C-alpha positions as CSV (number, residue, x, y, z in Angstrom):
1,X,29.7,10.3,16.2
2,X,31.1,13.5,14.4
3,X,30.4,16.8,16.2
4,X,28.1,19.4,14.6
5,X,28.9,22.9,15.5
6,X,25.8,24.8,16.8
7,X,23.6,21.8,16.2
8,X,21.5,20.4,19.0
9,X,22.5,17.0,20.4
10,X,19.4,15.3,19.1
11,X,20.0,16.6,15.6
12,X,23.6,15.4,15.7
13,X,22.3,11.9,16.7
14,X,19.6,11.9,14.2
15,X,22.0,12.7,11.4
16,X,24.5,10.2,12.6
17,X,21.9,7.3,12.5
18,X,20.5,8.5,9.1
19,X,23.9,8.4,7.6
20,X,24.3,4.8,8.8
21,X,21.0,3.9,7.2
22,X,21.6,5.7,3.9
23,X,25.0,4.2,3.5
24,X,23.4,0.8,4.2
25,X,25.6,0.4,7.3
26,X,22.4,-0.3,8.9
27,X,20.3,-2.5,6.5
28,X,16.4,-2.5,6.2
29,X,14.8,-4.6,9.0
30,X,17.8,-4.3,11.2
31,X,16.9,-3.8,14.8
32,X,18.7,-0.8,16.2
33,X,20.0,-0.3,19.9
34,X,17.6,0.7,22.6
35,X,17.3,4.2,23.9
36,X,19.2,3.1,27.0
37,X,22.1,1.5,25.0
38,X,22.3,4.7,22.8
39,X,22.2,6.9,25.9
40,X,25.1,5.0,27.6
41,X,27.1,4.7,24.5
42,X,26.8,8.4,23.5
43,X,26.8,9.8,27.0
44,X,23.5,11.7,26.6
45,X,20.2,11.5,28.2
46,X,17.5,9.0,27.0
47,X,15.2,11.9,26.4
48,X,17.6,13.3,23.8
49,X,17.9,9.9,22.1
50,X,14.2,9.4,22.1
51,X,13.7,12.7,20.4
52,X,16.3,11.8,17.7
53,X,14.6,8.4,17.1
54,X,11.1,9.9,17.0
55,X,12.3,12.4,14.3
56,X,13.7,9.4,12.2
57,X,10.5,7.5,12.6
58,X,8.6,10.6,11.3
59,X,10.9,10.7,8.3
60,X,10.3,7.1,7.6
61,X,13.8,5.9,8.2
62,X,12.9,4.0,11.2
63,X,9.7,2.2,12.4
64,X,8.7,1.1,15.7
65,X,7.3,-2.5,16.2
66,X,5.1,-2.9,19.2
67,X,6.7,-5.2,21.9
68,X,9.8,-5.8,19.6
69,X,11.7,-2.6,19.3
70,X,12.7,-0.1,16.7
71,X,13.9,-1.2,13.2
72,X,15.3,0.3,10.1
73,X,12.4,0.7,7.8
74,X,12.1,-0.9,4.4
75,X,12.5,1.6,1.4
76,X,9.0,2.5,0.2
77,X,7.9,2.3,-3.5
78,X,6.7,5.5,-4.8
79,X,3.7,5.2,-7.2
80,X,2.2,7.8,-9.5
81,X,-1.5,8.2,-8.8
82,X,-2.4,7.1,-12.4
83,X,-0.5,3.8,-12.1
84,X,-2.6,2.4,-9.4
85,X,-5.4,1.3,-11.8
86,X,-3.1,-1.8,-12.4
87,X,-1.0,-2.7,-9.4
88,X,0.5,-5.8,-11.1
89,X,1.9,-3.7,-14.0
90,X,3.1,-1.0,-11.5
91,X,5.0,-3.5,-9.5
92,X,6.4,-5.2,-12.6
93,X,7.8,-1.9,-13.8
94,X,9.8,-1.6,-10.6
95,X,11.4,-5.1,-11.1
96,X,9.7,-6.5,-8.1
97,X,9.2,-10.3,-7.9
98,X,5.4,-10.4,-8.0
99,X,3.0,-13.2,-7.0
100,X,-0.9,-13.1,-6.6
101,X,-3.1,-15.2,-4.6
102,X,-6.9,-15.4,-5.1
103,X,-8.4,-15.0,-1.6
104,X,-12.1,-15.0,-2.5
105,X,-14.2,-15.2,-5.7
106,X,-18.0,-15.1,-5.2
107,X,-21.2,-13.7,-6.6
108,X,-23.2,-11.3,-4.5
109,X,-26.2,-9.0,-4.8
110,X,-25.5,-5.4,-5.3
111,X,-26.2,-3.5,-2.0
112,X,-27.3,0.2,-2.2
113,X,-23.7,1.5,-2.0
114,X,-22.4,-0.8,-4.5
115,X,-25.2,-0.2,-6.8
116,X,-24.6,3.6,-6.7
117,X,-20.9,2.9,-7.3
118,X,-21.4,0.6,-10.4
119,X,-24.6,2.3,-11.7
120,X,-26.8,-0.8,-11.4
121,X,-30.0,-1.7,-9.7
122,X,-29.9,-2.9,-6.2
123,X,-29.7,-6.6,-6.0
124,X,-28.0,-6.8,-9.4
125,X,-25.5,-9.8,-9.4
126,X,-21.9,-8.8,-9.0
127,X,-18.6,-10.6,-8.9
128,X,-16.6,-9.9,-5.6
129,X,-12.9,-10.6,-6.2
130,X,-10.3,-10.4,-3.5
131,X,-6.7,-10.6,-4.5
132,X,-3.5,-10.5,-2.4
133,X,-0.5,-9.1,-4.2
134,X,3.0,-10.0,-2.9
135,X,6.2,-8.3,-3.7
136,X,9.4,-10.2,-3.1
137,X,7.3,-12.7,-1.2
138,X,6.0,-10.1,1.2
139,X,2.1,-9.4,1.0
140,X,1.8,-5.7,0.3
141,X,-1.5,-5.0,-1.3
142,X,-5.0,-6.4,-0.7
143,X,-7.4,-5.7,-3.5
144,X,-11.3,-6.0,-3.2
145,X,-13.0,-5.6,-6.6
146,X,-16.5,-5.6,-7.6
147,X,-17.7,-6.1,-11.3
148,X,-21.1,-6.4,-12.8
149,X,-21.8,-9.9,-13.9
150,X,-23.6,-8.7,-17.1
151,X,-20.6,-6.5,-18.1
152,X,-18.0,-9.1,-17.3
153,X,-19.7,-12.4,-18.1
154,X,-17.8,-15.7,-17.2
155,X,-15.2,-13.9,-15.2
156,X,-14.8,-17.1,-13.2
157,X,-13.4,-18.9,-16.2
158,X,-10.2,-16.9,-15.9
159,X,-7.1,-17.8,-13.8
160,X,-6.9,-14.5,-12.0
161,X,-3.6,-15.4,-10.3
162,X,-2.0,-15.5,-13.7
163,X,-4.0,-12.9,-15.6
164,X,-4.3,-9.2,-14.6
165,X,-7.8,-8.1,-14.1
166,X,-7.1,-4.8,-15.8
167,X,-5.8,-6.6,-18.9
168,X,-8.9,-8.7,-19.0
169,X,-11.1,-5.7,-19.0
170,X,-9.4,-4.3,-22.0
171,X,-8.5,-7.5,-24.0
172,X,-11.5,-9.7,-23.1
173,X,-14.4,-7.4,-22.2
174,X,-13.3,-4.6,-24.6
175,X,-14.0,-2.1,-21.7
176,X,-11.3,0.4,-22.8
177,X,-11.1,2.3,-19.5
178,X,-11.2,6.1,-20.2
179,X,-11.7,7.6,-16.7
180,X,-10.9,6.7,-13.2
181,X,-12.2,8.4,-9.9
182,X,-10.0,7.7,-6.9
183,X,-10.1,8.5,-3.4
184,X,-7.1,8.0,-1.0
185,X,-7.6,7.5,2.8
186,X,-5.4,6.6,5.8
187,X,-7.0,3.6,7.6
188,X,-6.0,1.1,10.2
189,X,-6.0,-2.7,9.5
190,X,-8.9,-4.6,11.0
191,X,-8.5,-8.2,12.2
192,X,-9.3,-9.8,8.8
193,X,-7.0,-7.4,6.7
194,X,-4.2,-7.6,9.2
195,X,-4.1,-11.5,9.0
196,X,-4.2,-11.3,5.2
197,X,-1.4,-8.6,5.0
198,X,0.5,-10.4,7.9
199,X,0.7,-7.2,10.0
200,X,-0.7,-6.3,13.5
201,X,-4.2,-5.3,13.9
202,X,-4.2,-1.5,13.8
203,X,-1.3,-1.3,11.4
204,X,-1.4,1.9,9.3
205,X,-2.6,1.3,5.7
206,X,-3.3,3.5,2.6
207,X,-6.8,2.7,1.3
208,X,-7.4,3.5,-2.4
209,X,-11.1,3.5,-3.4
210,X,-11.5,3.5,-7.2
211,X,-14.1,3.5,-9.9
212,X,-13.1,2.8,-13.5
213,X,-15.2,3.9,-16.3
214,X,-15.6,2.4,-19.9
215,X,-15.2,4.6,-22.9
216,X,-17.9,2.5,-24.7
217,X,-20.8,3.0,-22.5
218,X,-19.5,5.5,-20.1
219,X,-20.6,3.3,-17.3
220,X,-18.4,2.0,-14.4
221,X,-16.8,-1.3,-15.1
222,X,-15.0,-1.7,-11.8
223,X,-15.4,-0.5,-8.2
224,X,-12.5,-1.6,-5.9
225,X,-10.9,-0.8,-2.7
226,X,-7.2,-1.5,-2.3
227,X,-5.3,-1.6,0.8
228,X,-1.6,-0.9,0.7
229,X,0.8,-1.4,3.4
230,X,2.1,2.0,4.5
231,X,5.6,0.6,5.0
232,X,5.7,-0.5,1.3
233,X,4.1,2.3,-0.7
234,X,3.7,6.0,-1.0
235,X,1.7,8.0,-3.6
236,X,2.9,10.8,-5.6
237,X,0.5,13.2,-7.3
238,X,1.6,16.0,-9.7
239,X,-1.2,18.5,-10.4
240,X,-1.2,21.4,-12.8
241,X,-2.5,24.7,-11.4
242,X,-4.1,26.6,-14.1
């Protein structure tokens, strides 16, 4: 490990490991040495090594996996916030190998919360659509969408694993989305979502709640909650300050 004048030991170790990661000497998903092994190899205390590794975890270069060890993190995909109305298109634009699985398609009665989000009466029939999006064979996004049956009639006739829901709204239902309201939250995977995304229960996720509005009626045409794996995606927002 090259020495760094006037740099604390933990910073030197941190920079040394970061360089190995950024030069692909340590590839994504590679399990790195334990704190004890680093300590013995470099002749420093385990506390110094732990601090260096903790900094690299904070930077997103490493990730700790419970009961398994510390691994080189997969590179995250950066999304612009406006792209997230259509996850399929956003992933395709990044040359990812995309696959979709329909987890659930059902008709439900609108609860008070869903009725408010979609501007319908309580009890109004809604389609509930749950889709799993895979990138390079890894499940990365779980989508839960709700659509008014009267605004999107016969949605069940379409193959939703082969057709983008966003494209159907435009081309079939002439919705012409004109506005989107989005909220981003950090959440933990519950047991059901963890199984669907193949992560541990409690795994950190990004939850994007979205309401999409039609230019024709001005009414909501979709309310959805998307759960993105935090080791896959990050969201970039660029806001003009007037």
